[in-house]
C-alpha positions as CSV (number, residue, x, y, z in Angstrom):
1,X,157.9,65.0,114.9
2,X,159.7,66.8,117.6
3,X,163.3,67.9,116.9
4,X,166.4,68.8,118.9
5,X,165.9,69.3,122.5
6,X,162.3,68.1,122.3
7,X,163.2,64.9,120.6
8,X,165.9,64.3,123.3
9,X,163.5,65.1,126.2
10,X,161.0,62.5,124.6
11,X,163.6,59.8,124.1
12,X,164.6,60.4,127.8
13,X,161.1,60.2,129.0
14,X,160.4,56.8,127.1
15,X,163.2,55.3,129.2
16,X,160.7,55.9,132.1
17,X,157.5,54.9,130.6
18,X,157.1,51.8,132.5
19,X,157.9,53.4,135.8
20,X,155.3,56.3,135.1
21,X,152.7,53.7,134.2
22,X,153.4,51.7,137.3
23,X,153.4,54.9,139.5
24,X,149.9,55.9,137.9
25,X,148.3,52.6,138.3
26,X,149.4,52.3,141.9
27,X,148.0,55.8,142.8
28,X,144.7,54.8,141.1
29,X,144.5,51.6,143.2
30,X,144.5,53.8,146.3
31,X,141.2,55.3,147.0
32,X,141.6,58.9,148.1
33,X,138.6,61.3,148.6
34,X,139.2,64.6,150.0
35,X,140.3,64.5,153.6
36,X,141.2,60.7,153.4
37,X,144.4,61.0,151.0
38,X,147.1,59.9,153.7
39,X,147.9,56.6,152.0
40,X,148.0,58.0,148.5
41,X,150.1,60.9,149.8
42,X,152.6,58.6,151.4
43,X,152.8,56.7,148.1
44,X,153.6,60.0,146.3
45,X,156.2,61.0,149.0
46,X,157.9,57.7,148.7
47,X,158.1,58.2,144.8
48,X,159.5,61.6,145.3
49,X,162.2,60.1,147.4
50,X,162.9,57.2,145.2
51,X,163.5,59.7,142.4
52,X,166.1,61.3,144.4
53,X,164.4,64.5,145.6
54,X,165.9,65.2,148.9
55,X,163.6,67.9,150.4
56,X,160.3,66.1,150.5
57,X,157.8,67.0,153.2
58,X,154.0,67.0,154.1
59,X,152.6,70.4,154.8
60,X,150.1,71.1,157.5
61,X,147.2,69.8,155.2
62,X,149.1,66.7,154.2
63,X,150.0,68.0,150.6
64,X,153.2,66.5,149.5
65,X,155.9,69.0,148.8
66,X,159.4,68.6,147.1
67,X,161.8,71.4,146.6
68,X,164.5,71.4,144.2
69,X,167.1,73.9,143.3
70,X,167.9,77.3,144.8
71,X,166.2,79.8,143.0
72,X,165.7,82.9,143.0
73,X,163.0,82.1,140.4
74,X,160.6,79.6,141.4
75,X,158.1,77.5,139.3
76,X,155.5,75.6,141.2
77,X,154.1,72.4,139.6
78,X,150.9,71.4,141.3
79,X,148.7,68.4,140.7
80,X,145.9,67.4,143.2
81,X,146.1,63.9,144.7
82,X,142.4,63.6,145.9
83,X,139.6,62.3,143.5
84,X,135.8,62.3,143.6
85,X,134.0,59.2,144.6
86,X,132.8,56.5,142.1
87,X,129.1,56.6,142.7
88,X,127.4,53.3,142.0
89,X,130.2,51.0,141.5
90,X,127.7,48.8,139.3
91,X,127.8,51.8,136.7
92,X,131.5,51.2,136.0
93,X,132.4,49.0,133.1
94,X,135.5,48.0,134.9
95,X,137.0,48.4,138.5
96,X,137.6,51.9,139.0
97,X,140.6,51.2,141.4
98,X,142.7,48.8,139.4
99,X,144.3,51.0,137.1
100,X,143.3,49.0,133.9
101,X,146.0,49.1,131.3
102,X,144.4,48.1,127.9
103,X,145.0,49.3,124.2
104,X,147.8,51.8,125.4
105,X,145.4,53.6,127.8
106,X,145.2,53.5,131.6
107,X,141.7,53.6,133.1
108,X,140.3,54.4,136.4
109,X,139.2,57.0,138.7
110,X,141.8,59.8,138.8
111,X,143.2,58.5,135.5
112,X,142.4,62.2,134.0
113,X,141.5,64.3,137.2
114,X,144.3,64.6,138.0
115,X,146.8,61.9,138.7
116,X,148.7,62.0,135.4
117,X,149.7,65.6,136.3
118,X,151.4,64.4,139.5
119,X,153.0,61.6,137.6
120,X,154.4,63.5,134.7
121,X,155.6,66.5,136.7
122,X,157.6,64.3,138.9
123,X,159.3,62.4,136.1
124,X,159.6,65.6,134.2
125,X,161.7,67.1,137.1
126,X,163.6,64.0,137.3
127,X,164.6,64.3,133.7
128,X,165.4,68.1,134.0
129,X,167.9,67.1,137.0
130,X,169.6,64.4,134.8
131,X,170.0,66.8,132.0
132,X,171.7,69.4,134.3
133,X,170.0,71.7,136.7
134,X,169.7,75.3,135.4
135,X,171.3,78.0,137.4
136,X,168.8,80.3,139.3
137,X,165.9,78.0,139.1
138,X,164.0,76.6,142.0
139,X,161.2,74.0,141.3
140,X,158.4,73.2,143.8
141,X,156.4,70.2,143.2
142,X,153.2,69.8,145.0
143,X,150.7,66.9,145.2
144,X,147.9,68.8,146.9
145,X,145.0,67.6,149.0
146,X,141.4,68.8,149.4
147,X,141.0,70.2,146.0
148,X,137.9,68.4,145.1
149,X,136.1,69.6,148.2
150,X,137.4,73.0,148.1
151,X,139.5,74.0,145.1
152,X,142.2,76.4,145.9
153,X,142.3,75.7,149.5
154,X,145.6,73.7,149.4
155,X,147.4,76.4,147.6
156,X,146.1,79.1,149.7
157,X,147.4,77.0,152.9
158,X,150.7,76.0,151.3
159,X,151.5,79.5,149.7
160,X,149.4,81.9,152.1
161,X,150.2,80.2,155.4
162,X,153.2,78.3,155.2
163,X,155.0,80.8,153.0
164,X,156.2,78.5,150.0
165,X,155.5,81.2,147.4
166,X,156.4,80.7,143.8
167,X,156.9,83.1,141.1
168,X,154.7,81.3,138.5
169,X,152.5,78.1,138.9
170,X,151.7,75.3,136.4
171,X,148.7,73.2,137.2
172,X,148.3,69.6,136.1
173,X,144.6,69.6,135.5
174,X,143.8,68.0,132.1
175,X,144.2,70.1,129.0
176,X,144.8,67.3,126.5
177,X,148.3,68.6,126.0
178,X,147.2,72.0,125.2
179,X,148.0,75.1,127.3
180,X,145.2,76.6,129.4
181,X,145.4,80.3,130.9
182,X,142.1,80.7,133.0
183,X,138.6,79.7,133.7
184,X,135.4,81.0,135.1
185,X,135.0,81.7,138.9
186,X,132.3,80.1,140.9
187,X,130.3,80.4,144.1
188,X,128.1,78.2,146.0
189,X,125.0,80.1,147.0
190,X,122.1,79.1,149.4
191,X,118.3,80.5,149.3
192,X,116.1,79.6,152.2
193,X,112.3,80.2,152.3
194,X,110.4,79.8,155.6
195,X,106.7,78.7,156.2
196,X,104.5,77.6,159.0
197,X,103.9,73.8,159.4
198,X,100.5,72.3,159.8
199,X,99.0,68.9,159.5
200,X,98.6,67.9,155.7
201,X,94.9,67.2,156.6
202,X,94.6,71.0,157.4
203,X,97.1,72.4,155.0
204,X,95.4,75.6,154.7
205,X,96.3,76.4,158.2
206,X,100.0,76.4,157.2
207,X,102.4,78.4,154.9
208,X,104.1,75.9,152.5
209,X,107.8,76.9,152.3
210,X,108.3,74.8,149.0
211,X,105.6,76.7,147.2
212,X,107.3,79.9,148.3
213,X,110.5,78.6,146.7
214,X,108.7,77.4,143.3
215,X,108.5,80.9,141.8
216,X,112.1,81.8,142.9
217,X,113.4,78.7,141.0
218,X,111.6,79.7,138.0
219,X,113.1,83.1,138.0
220,X,116.6,81.8,138.6
221,X,116.1,79.5,135.4
222,X,115.2,82.7,133.4
223,X,118.1,84.6,135.1
224,X,120.5,82.2,133.5
225,X,119.5,83.2,130.0
226,X,120.4,87.0,130.7
227,X,123.9,86.5,132.3
228,X,127.0,88.1,130.6
229,X,129.1,86.2,128.2
230,X,132.8,86.4,127.2
231,X,134.4,85.5,124.0
232,X,137.2,83.6,125.8
233,X,135.9,82.4,129.2
234,X,132.4,81.9,127.8
235,X,129.0,82.6,129.5
236,X,128.2,83.1,133.2
237,X,125.6,80.5,134.3
238,X,123.6,79.8,137.3
239,X,121.7,76.6,138.3
240,X,119.9,74.9,141.0
241,X,122.1,72.1,142.0
242,X,120.5,71.0,145.3
243,X,116.9,71.2,146.7
244,X,115.6,70.0,150.2
245,X,113.0,70.8,152.9
246,X,112.2,70.3,156.3
247,X,108.8,69.0,157.6
248,X,107.7,67.2,160.8
249,X,106.4,64.3,158.6
250,X,105.3,63.3,155.1
251,X,101.8,64.4,156.3
252,X,102.7,67.9,157.2
253,X,103.3,71.3,155.4
254,X,107.2,71.9,155.1
255,X,108.3,74.9,157.2
256,X,111.7,75.5,155.6
257,X,112.8,74.9,152.0
258,X,116.2,75.3,150.7
259,X,117.9,75.3,147.4
260,X,121.9,75.4,146.5
261,X,122.9,77.3,143.3
262,X,126.0,76.7,141.3
263,X,127.0,80.1,140.0
264,X,129.7,80.4,137.3
265,X,131.3,83.8,137.0
266,X,132.6,85.1,133.7
267,X,134.7,88.2,133.0
268,X,133.1,91.4,134.4
269,X,130.9,89.4,137.0
270,X,131.7,89.8,140.6
271,X,130.4,88.0,143.6
272,X,128.7,91.2,144.8
273,X,126.9,91.3,141.4
274,X,125.8,87.7,141.6
275,X,124.3,88.1,145.0
276,X,122.6,91.4,143.8
277,X,121.0,89.8,141.0
278,X,119.5,87.2,143.2
279,X,118.4,89.5,145.9
280,X,116.5,91.5,143.1
281,X,114.4,88.5,142.1
282,X,110.8,89.4,142.3
283,X,109.6,86.6,144.2
284,X,112.3,86.4,146.7
285,X,110.4,88.2,149.3
286,X,111.8,87.4,152.9
287,X,113.8,84.6,151.8
288,X,117.5,84.5,152.9
289,X,120.4,84.4,150.3
290,X,123.8,83.8,151.6
291,X,127.2,82.4,150.4
292,X,127.9,78.8,151.6
293,X,130.9,78.4,153.7
294,X,132.9,75.1,153.7
295,X,134.5,73.5,156.7
296,X,136.5,70.2,156.7
297,X,139.4,68.3,158.3
298,X,142.6,67.3,156.7
299,X,144.0,63.7,156.9
300,X,146.6,65.4,159.2
301,X,143.8,66.2,161.6
302,X,144.0,70.0,160.8
303,X,140.5,71.8,160.8
304,X,140.1,74.3,157.9
305,X,137.3,76.5,156.5
306,X,136.7,78.7,153.6
307,X,133.9,80.8,152.0
308,X,132.8,79.2,148.9
309,X,133.8,82.0,146.4
310,X,136.3,81.0,143.9
311,X,137.4,84.0,141.8
312,X,137.5,84.0,138.0
313,X,141.0,84.4,136.5
314,X,142.6,84.8,133.1
315,X,146.3,85.3,132.3
316,X,147.3,87.3,129.2
317,X,148.3,85.2,126.2
318,X,151.5,87.3,125.8
319,X,152.6,86.7,129.4
320,X,156.1,85.1,129.4
321,X,154.6,82.1,131.4
322,X,152.1,81.2,128.7
323,X,154.9,81.8,126.0
324,X,157.4,79.6,128.0
325,X,155.0,76.8,128.3
326,X,153.9,77.0,124.9
327,X,157.7,77.0,123.6
328,X,158.5,73.8,125.8
329,X,155.3,71.9,124.5
330,X,156.0,72.9,120.8
331,X,159.4,71.4,121.1
332,X,158.0,68.2,122.2
333,X,154.9,68.0,120.3
334,X,156.5,69.1,117.1
335,X,153.4,71.5,116.6
336,X,152.2,74.5,118.4
337,X,149.6,73.5,121.2
338,X,146.2,75.2,121.2
339,X,145.8,78.1,124.0
340,X,142.6,77.7,125.8
341,X,140.8,77.6,129.2
342,X,139.0,75.0,131.4
343,X,135.3,74.9,131.7
344,X,135.5,73.7,135.3
345,X,137.5,75.3,138.4
346,X,141.0,74.4,139.5
347,X,143.5,75.4,142.2
348,X,144.2,78.4,140.0
349,X,141.3,80.2,141.9
350,X,144.0,80.6,144.7
351,X,147.2,81.1,142.9
352,X,146.0,83.4,140.3
353,X,142.5,84.4,141.4
354,X,143.2,85.2,145.0
355,X,146.9,85.6,145.2
356,X,147.8,87.1,141.7
357,X,150.5,84.7,141.1
358,X,150.8,83.9,137.2
359,X,149.2,80.5,136.4
360,X,148.7,78.3,133.5
361,X,147.8,74.5,133.0
362,X,149.4,71.6,130.9
363,X,148.7,67.9,131.3
364,X,147.7,65.0,129.3
365,X,144.0,63.9,129.6
366,X,140.7,65.2,128.3
367,X,138.7,67.4,130.6
368,X,135.4,66.1,129.6
369,X,136.4,62.7,130.9
370,X,137.0,64.1,134.4
371,X,134.4,62.6,137.1
372,X,133.0,60.2,134.6
373,X,132.9,56.4,134.4
374,X,135.2,56.5,131.4
375,X,138.3,58.2,132.6
376,X,141.3,57.1,130.7
377,X,144.7,58.6,129.8
378,X,146.9,57.5,126.8
379,X,150.3,56.0,128.1
380,X,152.0,57.8,125.0
381,X,150.6,61.1,126.4
382,X,152.2,60.5,129.6
383,X,155.6,60.3,128.0
384,X,155.0,63.4,126.1
385,X,153.7,65.3,129.1
386,X,156.8,64.3,131.0
387,X,159.1,65.3,128.4
388,X,157.4,68.7,128.2
389,X,157.4,69.2,132.0
390,X,161.2,68.6,131.8
391,X,161.6,71.7,129.6
392,X,158.9,73.9,131.1
393,X,160.7,75.4,134.0
394,X,163.8,76.2,131.9
395,X,161.6,77.7,129.0
396,X,159.6,79.8,131.4
397,X,162.8,81.3,132.9
398,X,164.1,82.0,129.5
399,X,160.9,83.6,128.4
400,X,160.9,85.8,131.5
401,X,164.5,86.9,131.0
402,X,163.7,87.9,127.4
403,X,160.6,89.8,128.5
404,X,162.3,91.6,131.1
405,X,165.1,92.5,128.6
406,X,162.6,93.7,126.2
407,X,161.0,95.8,128.9
408,X,164.3,97.5,129.7
409,X,165.1,98.2,125.9
410,X,161.7,99.7,125.5
411,X,162.2,101.8,128.7
412,X,165.6,103.1,127.6
413,X,164.3,104.3,124.3
414,X,161.6,106.5,125.8
């Protein structure tokens, strides 16, 4: 059982349990694939305003931003508002856009990835304001768009282009109420082989681009077994995730074949290394190898693009952001949370991976349920997470102050 401030935070969050359940279910009920999040973003903005946040706006991409407090220390709480599709609706045992409430759980697309993070952060900040705003603290709430299509892009825009730069970032990706401090990077890489088309009845007159690709695929499968591994982040991986070809007809030799590779980068692996490994494959020949770009359009109409390289990142366990977040979670949970990492990729590829801003994750929900037909989150965990979010900014600020004081004491004794 939590004690002291943690117990008070949980009790305060329990008063808003029905509101959080309502908000989450209403968000789930609004389909919002990447680039089509307007209705859901408008619903988030309305909730921010209902909670009394007075500086609320859409950025250029359409992410919802609320700014509270004056700083100088800024904590950003980010959760992405877009979700992947549902695939075949018949594969779902329930309507994915109802937000089914049953047995103390809320089910539906986005019930894990990652609408709870948005809900809990918003109500956590509401609780923080009710308790009394700490001096010197600014909190930036973000319900970001386009993450599922291009993770990191919304924070690169908000921080890098619009100048809303925090000192630290807490992500609302699912951690099952543990504290996460990194994940592997990733790349999307394309390989193209070219041949010469001919009628299928005279296939010997052509050069089959698919046959040229076949040994390359086998060598990529073997390459996966040789990739580096890290004790914390895990193993680097590579897999062929897409294959297609072009041909004049079903009765012709294909003159072009293409595969797309999902490359996960662990500690010590770089994008340059990953490309060099592919270009050294014995069967590559004259095949083309290149990093894919991503182009899209936000619901605001703004066109954007980004290379599909998403850096690896890890924050040291002793960093004040990790320790402050752990302290807040411990008060609420009544136990020390585990410190781990995600298997998948997040907006942290921008905040920490590209911009070097210390980043962690904390939220309800189990990572392995993301993108599945069985997404659910426990109502009790919404309450717990909101209580923790109400403490995280203040505990991180305190941990930062303590770390800086310790550093000054150490320096003075040298």
